[in-house]
C-alpha distance (Angstrom), angle and dihedral (degrees) to the residues before:
residue distance angle dihedral
M1 . . .
V2 3.80 . .
D3 3.75 117.7 .
Q4 3.79 108.3 -133.7
T5 3.86 94.0 -165.9
A6 3.69 94.6 89.8
T7 3.78 146.4 10.1
V8 3.74 123.8 -140.8
L9 3.82 108.2 -135.7
I10 3.76 117.9 -164.7
P11 3.84 126.1 -178.8
A12 3.87 109.9 -156.6
L13 3.80 134.8 -173.8
N14 3.90 114.0 -179.5
E15 3.71 96.9 -27.4
E16 3.77 99.3 138.3
S17 3.91 91.3 136.6
T18 3.76 95.7 58.5
I19 3.70 111.6 20.1
G20 3.69 95.9 79.8
K21 3.85 92.7 60.7
V22 3.72 92.4 41.6
V23 3.84 91.7 55.0
S24 3.84 93.0 42.0
A25 3.91 91.8 55.6
A26 3.89 89.8 48.7
R27 3.77 90.3 48.2
R28 3.80 91.3 48.7
A29 3.83 88.2 54.7
G30 3.82 86.5 58.2
F31 3.73 103.3 -112.4
P32 3.79 131.6 127.6
V33 3.85 112.4 -107.2
V34 3.79 127.7 -146.2
V35 3.79 117.5 -173.2
V36 3.71 119.2 -171.4
D37 3.78 110.7 -154.7
D38 3.76 100.5 -147.4
G39 3.78 98.3 -152.8
S40 3.74 99.4 -57.1
S41 3.81 123.9 -176.1
D42 3.92 93.3 -157.1
D43 3.75 132.9 59.4
T44 3.78 96.7 -79.2
A45 3.86 92.0 126.7
T46 3.81 95.8 47.9
V47 3.89 93.2 47.4
A48 3.82 91.6 47.1
A49 3.83 93.6 49.4
A50 3.84 91.1 46.5
A51 3.85 90.6 53.8
G52 3.85 90.4 53.8
A53 3.78 106.8 -90.6
S54 3.77 129.0 134.1
V55 3.67 104.8 -123.2
V56 3.81 131.7 -148.4
R57 3.94 112.2 -167.5
L58 3.69 116.1 -156.3
E59 3.85 115.1 -158.7
R60 3.77 92.1 -142.1
N61 3.71 135.5 27.8
L62 3.80 110.8 -92.2
G63 3.69 100.2 172.3
K64 3.80 127.4 -117.6
G65 3.76 97.5 -61.2
G66 3.82 92.4 50.4
A67 3.68 89.3 48.2
Y68 3.65 92.5 52.5
A69 3.80 92.8 47.8
A70 3.88 89.9 50.8
G71 3.97 91.2 48.3
L72 3.74 92.1 48.5
K73 3.75 89.8 69.0
L74 3.74 91.1 69.6
V75 3.91 94.4 45.9
T76 3.74 119.5 105.1
T77 3.79 101.5 158.1
P78 3.82 123.2 98.7
Y79 3.82 94.6 -124.6
L80 3.84 135.5 48.7
I81 3.66 133.5 -154.4
L82 3.78 111.3 -159.4
L83 3.76 117.2 -156.8
D84 3.81 135.6 174.5
A85 3.89 115.6 -121.4
D86 3.89 95.2 -128.6
L87 3.70 102.1 60.6
V88 3.82 121.6 139.5
G89 3.73 122.7 -150.3
L90 3.86 98.7 12.3
K91 3.85 114.1 171.7
P92 3.79 131.4 -178.9
E93 3.79 90.2 -108.0
H94 3.80 91.1 62.4
L95 3.81 88.7 60.3
Q96 3.87 90.8 49.7
T97 3.90 91.6 48.8
L98 3.91 85.9 57.1
L99 3.63 99.1 43.3
E100 3.78 106.4 39.2
P101 3.77 100.8 70.8
V102 3.85 90.8 51.3
V103 3.79 95.2 48.7
A104 3.85 89.6 44.9
G105 3.77 90.8 55.1
E106 3.79 94.3 -116.4
A107 3.83 95.2 117.1
D108 3.77 139.4 17.4
M109 3.75 89.5 -146.2
T110 3.75 135.5 9.4
V111 3.82 124.1 -155.4
G112 3.81 122.0 -157.5
V113 3.83 121.0 -133.5
F114 3.77 117.8 -166.1
Q115 3.76 116.5 -120.2
G116 3.81 127.6 -174.8
G117 3.76 93.4 -14.2
R118 3.92 110.3 108.2
L119 3.71 120.2 -14.9
L120 3.78 99.5 -129.8
S121 3.69 96.8 43.5
D122 3.83 89.8 43.5
V123 3.88 92.2 54.9
G124 3.87 93.1 45.2
N125 3.79 93.7 47.3
R126 3.80 92.4 47.1
L127 3.83 93.6 48.7
T128 3.77 92.6 48.5
P129 3.91 109.6 22.7
Q130 3.74 90.2 158.3
L131 3.72 86.6 71.1
S132 3.80 94.3 56.6
G133 3.90 115.3 123.8
Q134 3.73 91.0 -158.5
R135 3.82 107.7 97.6
A136 3.83 147.7 130.5
L137 3.78 129.9 -148.5
R138 3.67 144.0 141.3
T139 3.87 111.0 -70.1
E140 3.83 93.2 -126.8
L141 3.81 89.8 58.5
L142 3.87 93.2 59.8
R143 3.75 92.5 42.1
A144 3.80 88.8 56.2
L145 3.94 95.9 49.6
P146 3.76 107.3 122.1
G147 3.85 114.2 -121.1
L148 3.74 92.5 8.6
E149 3.85 92.8 143.3
S150 3.84 93.9 55.4
A151 3.77 98.5 41.7
R152 3.80 114.4 110.3
Y153 3.83 123.7 167.2
D154 3.87 90.1 -9.4
V155 3.90 98.1 60.2
E156 3.86 92.0 106.6
L157 3.80 88.1 52.0
K158 3.65 91.6 48.5
L159 3.84 89.1 52.5
T160 3.83 91.6 49.1
R161 3.78 91.4 50.8
W162 3.68 94.6 46.1
A163 3.83 90.2 47.6
R164 3.77 89.9 54.3
Q165 3.74 93.1 45.9
E166 3.76 94.2 50.1
N167 3.89 92.9 40.8
W168 3.72 95.7 -118.7
R169 3.86 117.5 176.6
V170 3.82 102.4 -116.4
K171 3.71 119.6 -167.7
Y172 3.82 122.4 -166.7
V173 3.89 110.8 -148.0
P174 3.86 128.8 -168.6
L175 3.83 114.5 -117.5
K176 3.77 100.3 -157.9
G177 3.76 118.9 -146.5
L178 3.83 93.2 2.8
G179 3.67 122.4 129.5
Q180 3.90 142.5 160.3
R181 3.79 136.2 -127.6
L182 3.80 111.4 -107.9
K183 3.83 117.7 -121.7
E184 3.82 88.2 -120.0
E185 3.80 87.8 60.8
K186 3.71 93.8 51.7
R187 3.68 101.0 40.5
G188 3.63 107.1 24.9
L189 3.88 126.1 -96.1
I190 3.88 100.1 -77.2
A191 3.81 97.2 38.7
G192 3.75 92.1 40.1
M193 3.85 91.5 53.0
A194 3.83 91.2 47.9
H195 3.70 92.7 50.1
R196 3.86 91.7 47.5
L197 3.88 89.3 49.3
K198 3.86 91.5 50.2
M199 3.81 88.6 49.8
Y200 3.84 94.1 48.5
L201 3.72 92.9 47.5
Q202 3.72 91.9 54.7
I203 3.81 92.0 46.4
L204 3.80 89.9 50.0
R205 3.79 92.0 50.3
Y206 3.84 89.8 52.4
M207 3.89 91.7 46.5
F208 3.74 91.4 50.2
R209 3.84 91.9 50.2
S210 3.90 94.9 43.1
K211 3.69 101.2 28.8
V212 3.90 90.6 -135.2
């Protein structure tokens, strides 16, 4: 039976090796899943659909915010669970951990922090939890985020800043045993480091402008 409380929304770019397991875990939790293939050149869309997701295919890469905006067009549930496509060890209980405080009215948004999953992703996530892509919130709140369509790597920081400005109650929750593939694993050492540097530079520019 599909739980119509929340939709799991997953932006994905060239994540064919992990997206199937991420979608399967979300489906086992009972939620509808929307995957936005953000201009992938691999079989991300095919794998996601085979695992049970509704897939939106973008012809060109729009970035994470653009992918969210495209996926929101398919969402009809009052709540959202946002997940990254490259998670390792995702289980249905992780989704419930994210969603329950929001549905119970204890928080306007939850932010998941890796705990005991993979060492390097644990460390990075704990040092910069405001960058976590694992979140839950009311659908209307993400729809109202200014500049969502144009946000790329900085979409989580935009959410953090907007939450602070609007006085949201934000709760950080531990996601035990969950981790994430590193960019160096996915792209190779040199290409992965270059992509990480590009991402961090954009994040730093946004942090400098917004003082998040």
